[in-house]
Each structure stands twice: as structure tokens, then as C-alpha cells.
C-alpha positions in Angstrom: 119.7 -209.2 137.5 116.1 -210.5 136.7 113.3 -208.0 136.7 109.9 -208.5 138.3 106.9 -206.0 138.1 104.3 -206.3 140.9 101.1 -204.2 141.2 100.9 -202.8 144.7 97.5 -202.0 146.0 97.8 -199.4 148.7 95.4 -199.5 151.6 94.4 -198.0 154.9 95.5 -198.0 158.6 98.8 -199.9 159.0 99.1 -200.3 155.2 101.8 -197.7 154.7 103.9 -199.3 157.5 103.5 -202.8 156.0 104.5 -201.4 152.6 107.6 -199.8 154.1 108.6 -203.2 155.6 108.1 -205.0 152.3 110.1 -202.5 150.4 113.0 -202.7 152.9 113.1 -206.5 152.4 112.7 -206.3 148.7 115.8 -204.1 148.5 117.9 -207.0 150.0 116.9 -209.4 147.2 119.0 -210.0 144.2 116.1 -209.1 142.0 115.1 -205.9 140.2 111.7 -205.3 141.6 109.4 -202.7 140.2 106.3 -201.9 142.3 103.5 -200.3 140.4 101.4 -198.5 143.1 97.6 -198.1 142.8 95.8 -196.2 145.5 92.9 -198.4 146.8 92.5 -196.6 150.1 89.1 -195.6 151.3 89.8 -191.9 150.4 90.7 -192.9 146.8 87.5 -195.1 146.5 85.3 -192.3 147.9 86.6 -189.9 145.1 85.0 -192.0 142.4 84.9 -195.3 140.5 88.4 -195.1 138.9 90.3 -196.8 141.8 89.0 -200.2 140.9 89.4 -199.6 137.2 93.1 -198.7 137.7 93.7 -201.6 140.0 92.1 -204.1 137.6 94.1 -202.7 134.6 97.4 -202.8 136.5 96.9 -206.3 137.8 96.0 -207.6 134.3 99.1 -205.9 133.0 101.6 -207.2 135.6 99.6 -210.4 136.3 100.7 -210.4 139.9 99.7 -208.1 142.8 100.4 -207.5 146.5 97.5 -206.0 148.4 97.6 -204.2 151.8 94.7 -204.1 154.2 91.7 -201.9 153.1 88.7 -200.6 155.0 85.3 -202.1 154.1 82.7 -199.3 153.9 80.0 -199.8 151.4 81.8 -202.7 149.8 84.6 -205.1 150.4 87.6 -204.3 148.1 88.6 -207.9 148.2 85.2 -209.0 147.0 85.1 -206.4 144.3 88.5 -207.5 143.0 87.5 -211.1 143.3 84.5 -210.5 141.1 86.2 -208.3 138.5 89.3 -210.5 138.1 87.3 -213.8 138.4 89.5 -215.1 141.2 88.2 -218.6 141.8 90.7 -220.0 144.3 92.1 -218.8 147.6 95.1 -220.6 149.1 95.8 -220.0 152.8 98.8 -221.8 154.3 98.4 -222.0 158.1 101.5 -223.1 159.9 102.6 -223.2 163.6 105.3 -220.6 164.2 107.9 -221.4 166.9 108.0 -218.4 169.3 104.3 -217.7 169.2 102.5 -219.1 172.2 99.1 -220.7 171.8 96.6 -222.8 173.7 97.3 -225.6 171.3 100.3 -227.9 171.7 100.3 -229.8 168.4 102.1 -228.5 165.3 99.7 -227.3 162.5 100.7 -227.4 158.9 97.5 -227.0 156.7 97.3 -225.8 153.2 93.7 -224.6 152.9 92.4 -224.3 149.3 89.1 -222.5 149.2 86.7 -222.0 146.3 86.6 -218.2 146.2 83.1 -217.8 144.9 79.6 -219.1 145.6 78.4 -221.0 148.6 76.2 -218.9 150.7 78.2 -215.7 150.1 77.2 -214.7 146.6 73.5 -214.1 147.4 72.7 -211.7 150.2 69.2 -213.1 150.2 65.8 -211.3 150.8 63.0 -211.1 153.3 59.6 -212.6 152.4 56.9 -211.1 154.5 57.5 -210.6 158.2 58.8 -214.0 159.3 60.8 -215.5 156.5 64.2 -214.8 154.9 65.8 -216.8 152.1 69.0 -216.9 150.1 70.4 -219.1 147.4 73.4 -221.4 147.8 75.5 -221.4 144.7 78.0 -224.1 143.6 79.5 -223.7 140.1 81.5 -226.2 138.1 84.2 -223.9 136.8 85.5 -222.5 140.1 85.2 -225.9 141.9 87.1 -227.5 139.1 89.8 -224.9 139.2 90.1 -225.1 143.0 90.4 -228.9 142.8 93.1 -228.8 140.1 95.0 -226.2 142.1 94.8 -228.5 145.2 95.9 -231.6 143.5 98.7 -229.9 141.6 100.0 -228.4 144.8 99.7 -231.7 146.6 101.5 -233.5 143.7 104.4 -231.0 143.7 104.9 -231.2 147.4 104.2 -234.9 148.0 101.0 -234.1 150.1 97.5 -235.6 150.5 94.2 -233.9 149.7 91.1 -234.0 151.8 87.9 -232.5 150.4 85.3 -231.6 152.9 81.7 -230.6 152.8 78.2 -231.5 154.1 77.4 -233.7 151.1 75.2 -236.1 153.1 72.8 -233.2 154.0 73.4 -230.7 151.2 73.1 -233.3 148.5 72.5 -231.1 145.5 75.2 -228.4 146.2 77.9 -230.1 148.3 77.2 -233.4 146.5 77.9 -231.6 143.2 81.2 -230.2 144.7 82.4 -233.6 145.8 81.4 -235.1 142.4 83.6 -232.5 140.6 86.5 -233.2 143.0 86.3 -236.9 142.2 86.4 -236.2 138.5 89.6 -234.1 139.0 91.1 -236.6 141.4 90.8 -239.3 138.8 93.6 -237.5 136.9 95.9 -237.6 139.9 96.2 -241.3 140.8 99.5 -240.6 142.6 97.8 -238.2 145.1 95.9 -239.7 148.0 92.4 -238.2 148.3 89.8 -238.7 150.9 86.5 -237.1 151.9 85.4 -235.8 155.3 82.2 -234.3 156.5 83.0 -230.7 157.4 81.7 -230.8 161.0 83.8 -233.9 161.7 86.8 -232.3 160.0 86.8 -229.3 162.4 87.0 -231.7 165.4 89.6 -234.0 163.8 91.9 -231.1 162.8 92.0 -230.2 166.5 92.5 -233.8 167.6 94.9 -234.9 164.9 96.3 -232.0 162.8 99.0 -234.2 161.4 96.4 -236.2 159.5 95.6 -233.3 157.2 97.7 -231.6 154.6 95.9 -230.0 151.7 92.2 -229.4 152.6 89.9 -228.4 149.8 86.6 -226.8 150.7 83.7 -224.6 149.4 83.7 -220.8 150.0 82.1 -220.4 153.5 83.7 -223.6 154.8 87.1 -222.2 153.9 86.4 -219.0 155.7 85.5 -220.9 158.9 88.3 -223.3 158.7 91.0 -220.7 158.0 90.1 -218.6 161.1 89.9 -221.7 163.3 93.3 -222.9 162.1 94.8 -219.5 162.7 93.4 -219.6 166.2 95.1 -222.9 166.7 98.5 -221.5 165.8 98.0 -218.5 168.1 97.4 -215.5 165.8 94.9 -214.4 163.2 97.4 -211.8 162.0 100.4 -213.9 160.9 98.8 -215.6 157.9 98.9 -214.7 154.2 96.7 -215.7 151.2 97.1 -216.2 147.5 94.1 -215.5 145.2 94.1 -217.0 141.7 92.2 -216.6 138.4 92.7 -219.0 135.6 92.7 -218.9 131.8 90.6 -221.4 129.8 93.6 -223.6 129.3 94.0 -224.0 133.1 97.0 -221.7 133.3 97.0 -219.1 136.2 96.1 -215.8 134.5 96.5 -213.4 137.4 97.4 -213.8 141.1 97.0 -211.5 144.1 98.6 -211.9 147.5 97.6 -210.3 150.8 98.1 -210.5 154.5 95.2 -211.9 156.5 95.0 -209.1 159.1 92.9 -205.9 159.0 93.8 -202.2 158.9 94.3 -202.0 162.7 93.4 -198.3 163.0 94.1 -198.3 166.8 97.8 -198.7 166.2 98.2 -197.2 162.7 101.1 -194.7 162.4 102.7 -195.8 165.7 105.3 -198.0 164.1 104.4 -201.1 166.2 102.4 -203.2 163.8 103.6 -206.8 162.9 104.6 -207.1 159.3 104.9 -210.9 159.4 101.8 -211.5 157.3 102.7 -208.9 154.7 106.2 -210.4 154.4 104.8 -213.9 154.1 102.4 -212.7 151.4 105.4 -211.2 149.6 107.1 -214.6 149.9 104.1 -216.3 148.2 104.3 -213.7 145.4 108.0 -214.6 144.9 107.1 -218.3 144.8 104.4 -217.7 142.2 106.8 -215.5 140.1 109.2 -218.4 139.8 111.6 -217.3 142.6 110.8 -220.0 145.2 114.4 -220.0 146.5 114.0 -216.3 147.4 110.5 -216.9 148.9 111.9 -219.7 151.0 114.8 -217.6 152.2 112.4 -214.8 153.2 110.1 -217.2 155.1 113.0 -218.7 156.9 114.3 -215.2 157.9 110.9 -214.2 159.2 110.2 -217.4 161.1 113.7 -217.7 162.6 113.4 -214.1 163.9 110.2 -214.9 165.7 111.5 -218.2 167.0 114.5 -216.3 168.5 112.2 -213.9 170.3 113.1 -211.0 168.0 109.5 -210.1 167.2 106.9 -207.4 167.8 104.9 -207.0 171.0 101.7 -208.7 169.7 103.4 -212.0 169.6 105.5 -211.6 172.8 108.5 -209.6 171.5 109.8 -206.1 172.2 110.7 -204.8 168.7 108.9 -202.2 166.7 108.0 -202.6 163.0 111.3 -201.2 161.6 113.5 -203.1 164.1 111.8 -206.4 163.3 112.1 -205.7 159.6 115.8 -204.9 160.1 116.4 -208.3 161.8 114.6 -210.0 158.8 116.5 -208.0 156.2 119.9 -208.7 157.8 119.2 -212.4 158.1 118.0 -212.5 154.5 121.1 -210.6 153.2 123.4 -213.0 155.1 121.6 -216.0 153.6 121.8 -214.7 150.1 125.5 -214.0 150.1 
């Protein structure tokens, strides 16, 4: 039996319940999984500065991590890890899930690739006098190149198209630089169709014709906006998962971290009713990255089939609690892997 070591970043709120669900599913896999826990909860962070040091050391050791939701107090743990580990790419698949009702009738299947740094997010800005506030907008070659390569490699592997999107006609220096970098990378992928859309038009067109878009490559803040809008289209902000990637100088993925999109949900924490879908899908992405795509696909199918059959938690219209839903997924996964 193959062995896989994964750093596990423990969090707050519903984090322990999500972890229990992931471990139950992991036990059904024909894989010797070793989870290396690191406490990144608010209590651990308040005790001193070692929590982030331990997390960084463990992730660099295992090269793969699964993170549960954490409270943002003085700082965002995701932002701190992104800076320490030099994550430059966030990949957010957003897919319509049968069994989850939404106000949108078209099927959505977007692979959003977001530059994880820069844009308007790296500089909090400053006030100048009483009536002016300014901030810098930062676009760097390295993270943009790495995000573009990730997008085109993903599109090539899966037979998809790439759309890069920005406001390059207005933000000529910054967004124009981003699009120039994308064109440079695209020239090495003549087999992958690439087009450019203005970001405001893209938002409208994704709603009007979602099937026209497959891999969408965007700068940091645009990816933030687009991801949440797309999750709204499929009916839930809490069923998505993300992969975060840092790269070595030779272009190889150096470390990767996977996490559910939802928050800590303190109002339901400890009640056993949270929806572990996003955490399980994040675990599936981790399996894909570790070279176990067949297991990742089997896990995704088990999760999505359960929801489609109405065997889901209350937040998406079902009647099951966390453990019961996890049991349905685990049973289906065990049957599929026989």
C-alpha cells in the first residue's frame, strides 16, 4: 500500500468536525495516509509566534497540506501562509452540483486560476491629509508567469480553453503588463486556444453563456470577485475548494495547500450539522496533486452523487447531519473501490 504524508492545519469553529469527516473518508482509501497535525487555531496563534513557524516547517517537509477554516483576528492565516510559502497561484474549480438549487439554470464549469499575490491587495494604502487616500497596485512578472503556466498546463491536460481577463484598456501599465506576460506564455502552447476578455464584460458573459468559458486566468482581486460570483451561480459559497501552489525556479510545484472555501461557522460549531462537502473536495484535490487522481475522482463522484440523490446536509436541502452524510460518502467510496 502506497504511503502519503499530508500536513494538516487545524483551525477553528467547525474545523474539528470537518477533520473528522476527512479522516473517516481517508480510512476507506487503499492508501496509507499519515496526517501531520499542526495547530493553527486562534488559541494557538495567540500563545505566540511558533504556530506559523511549525506550519511552514511541516508544509515544506511534506510538500502538501490540507487546511481547515481559521479565524482572522489581527491577521489572515491564509495571507500569512501565502507570503511565507510564496504561493503564487490559487486554483478554484466552480462546478454546478445536481441536487443544490440555485437561481441560475445553466450548468457552470469554471476553472478559475488566480494570481495569488499583488493587485490591490498587497498594499493597504495610506491617508494623505484629510481628503485623500492612496494605495499601490502591484503586478509582478514571476507570479503572473507561474499562474499563466499553471493555467495553460491545466488546459492542455484536460483539453480546455484559456481566457485571460483584466481591464487592460484602462489599467494599461498593470493589467497591460499582465496580458503581455500571458501572451508570452501562451506562445508556448499553440495547441491551447487563448482569448482575452475585459473583466467587466466577462462577468456579464459568464452569466449569459457560462459554457463559453473553461479555464479563466485573472489577477488577484479579479479572481476573488469572480470566484464568489461563480459560487453564487451554483447556489452555495460553501461547497467549493481551492488549491494554493508555490513553484521552484525550474517551474516545478514546490509546495501545495488545499482548503475549503467556507469559513469557521461559529454559529453551528460543535452541533454536528456542518456540511463537509468543501473539505472533502479539497481533500480530493490533494489526492489529485499527490498523483492519486483515480482516488480523487472516486471521492468527488461519491460526494456529488450523494448530494444529487438528496442525501445531503440541511444547508443544501437535505436532512442528514455531518456524520451521516460522511457515512453515505464513505460507503459509496468503499463500494466503488472494491
